[in-house]
N, C-alpha and C positions, 0 to 999 in steps of 0.2 A: 544403548541398545543397537544391535547390528542393523535392524530394519530401518531405523532412523538415519543411519549413515548412508543409505542409498538416496536420500533426498538432497535437494540443493542446500548449500551451506546456510543460507539465510533462514530456511525453514527448520533445519536442524537446530540452529541457535535458538530460535523462538520456542520450539518444542521443549528444548532442554531447560530453558529458564522457567517454563511452566511446570515441568516435571519437578524441578527443585522446590517449587512452591506447592506441590501436591495438588494441582488444579484439575487433574484428569480422572483420578481413581473413582470409579462408580458414579461418574457424572454424566448427565445428558448434555452433549456438546453440540453447539451450532457453529459451523465454520462458515465464515463470510469470505467467499473466493477461495481458491487454492486447491480444493479437491484432494485432501490428504488421503493416500491409499488405504484400502480396507485393512491390510495386514498391519499397517502402522497404527491405525486407530485401535485395532484389537490389542496390540501390544501395550497400549497405554492403560488398559484396564477400564475403559469407559463403559458406561451403561448403554449409551447409544451415541451415534455420530451422524449428524445431518449436515449436508453441505448445500449452500444456496449460492448460485453464481449464474449471471445472465449469459455467460459464454458457453455453458454446458449445452450440448446439442439437444437434449431432451431429458425429461424426468426419468430417473432410473432408481427403482427400489431393489437393492441387492438382497436385503432381508429386513426384518423389522428393526434391526439395530443399526443399519447403515444405509443411508438414502442420499441421493442427489436430486436437487430441484433446480430446474432452469427458471430462475426468477431473480428479481431485484430485491435487495434487502430493504429498499424503501417501502415495499408493499407486502413482503412475505408474511403469511399468517397461517400456513398449513399446520404448523406445530407450535407449541408454546411451552412455557414453564421450563426453560433451559437453566441448567446450573452454570454453564460457562459458554461464552461466545469467544471464539478464537479466530483471529484473522492475521494473515501474513501478506504484506505487500499488496493490499487491496484498497485501503482507504484513500490512497492518492488517485484512484481511478473513479471513485464514487461521486457522481454529481448529485447535489442535494444531500450531502453527507449529514447535515443537521437533521433532516427528516429520517435518514437511515439510523442515526444514533438514537433518535427518539423511539423508533420502532424496536431497535435492539433492547432498549431499556424495558419496553413493554413485554418483550419476549422472554425476559429473564425472570426467574423466581426472585422473591425478596432475599437479599443476601447473595444473589448470583453475581458473577464477575465477568468482565469483558477484558480480554487481553489482546492487544493489537500491536503489531510492529509494521511500520510502513515508511516508504520512501524509495528513491530520493524525492523529496517534496519540491514543488515548483520554485520556491524561493532560494534554493541552494544552487551551488555552482554547476551542478549537472541535473538540475530539475527538469530539463527538457525531456528526459526519459527516452532518449533515442535508442531504437532497436531496429535493425534491418539485417537481412541475410542476403549476401551477394550470390549470383549464379554459381560461383566457385564453392559455395558452402561457408565461406568466411562470414562471421557475424561482426557487424559494427554496432556497438552499443554505447551507453552512456559512460562506461568505464574506459573504453579504448578509443572513442571518436577523437579525431584531431580537430579541435575547435576551441575557441577562446572561452574561458570560464565565464559563467553568467551571461553568455552571448544571447540567450533566449530572453533575458530580461532587459537588455540594453539596446538590442538591435531591432529594426524592422525585419520583416520576413526577407525582403530583398537583400538587406545588409547581412543577415544571417547566412543566406545562400552564398554570398560573395566570400564570406569568411570560410565556409566549407570548401569553396572552389580553390582555395590555396593548396588543398591536399587531395581533393576528389574531382572526378569529372563533372561536367555541367548537369547531366541527366540525374546522376545519383544525388548531387547536391540539391537539385530542385525537389526531388522526391523526399529527401530527409527534411528540408526546410518546410515543405508543405505539411508533412506529418506532424512536425512540432507545433506549427501554428494553427492547423486546422483539425487535427485529430480529436475525435469526440470522446476518446477513452481516458482523458486526463481531466481532472477537475481544476487544475491550476490554482489550488489554494496555497496561500502563503502561511508561514509559521504561525502568525497571529490569528489567522482564520481558524486553524485547527485549535489553537489555545482557547479562542472565544467559544467555539462550538462545544468543546468539552466542558468549559466552565459553566456554560448555560444549559447543560444537558440534564441536570438533576442527579447525576451520578456522584458518588463520593470518589474523589481522586486519590488513589493509593500510589500511583506512579505516573509521572509525565516527565520524560527525560530524553536527552539526545542518545542515540544508539551508536551511530558511526562517529569516527573522529571528525570534528568540525573543521571546515576550511573557511578562512576569513578573506574578504576582499581587501584590496589596498585601501588606505585611508581616502584616497581620491575617489575610487570607485564606490566606496561605502556612501559617500556624500551624494553621488549621482543617484544611486539606488534609493537612498532615503528620500530624496527630493521627488523621485518619480513614483514611489509606492507608499510613502508616508508610513514606513515601518522601519525597524532597525535590524531585525534578525535575518541575515542572509547566509548564515554560517551553518545552521542545523541541517544535516543531510537527511537523517531518518529519525523518526520519533517512536519511542516505546511507551505505551500506556497500559496501565492496569486500573480498571474502574470497578466500583462495587455499587449495586443497587441498594 
């Protein structure tokens, strides 16, 4: 669909795998984060599309079939009996995700599905989720930042800043390091945390898999990370889930 091609590639990919499984047609959809545009939602043939996201400026009712609510999924209850919950790159930001998953379960009809794609998760090599824009307009993000892999897991904030200072000025390095260690918009969950939350959710798991190509730490670094975090998976970058109530 041409309208889908106007979206960021990660959202296109997630929409397309859901289209392949025929998850949208004549369905009442709740989107957690993302704010998929009206014309895209309409092109999918949905019955209705509701988006809930705490970063939305205010509630906005476009019409009875397309609504935005400024709210957290932890407590959202304005609508119910959804056929599908759809979420792209939001779960890594939700603190209290276990509560959010429980609420999503309650918001779905029996037999309803939850499809989510999210990452990079905190336990992967770029889980720091760095994003900033310089005065020049240039963006520094987790894909292009010059930084040691897994630095956010093995360094203190000061050590992390010193690593950045190999390539960036002191002020920028300070602000980036501060955002990684202090930012409130990341839940900093490890792979096993997500796995345990989903396993204990009451949902039937239809799909739980790696999405992007995994990257593995060296054998020596793997041992350091295992000893520090008491878990083994530091390779999964993003996770794709499909659950059923």
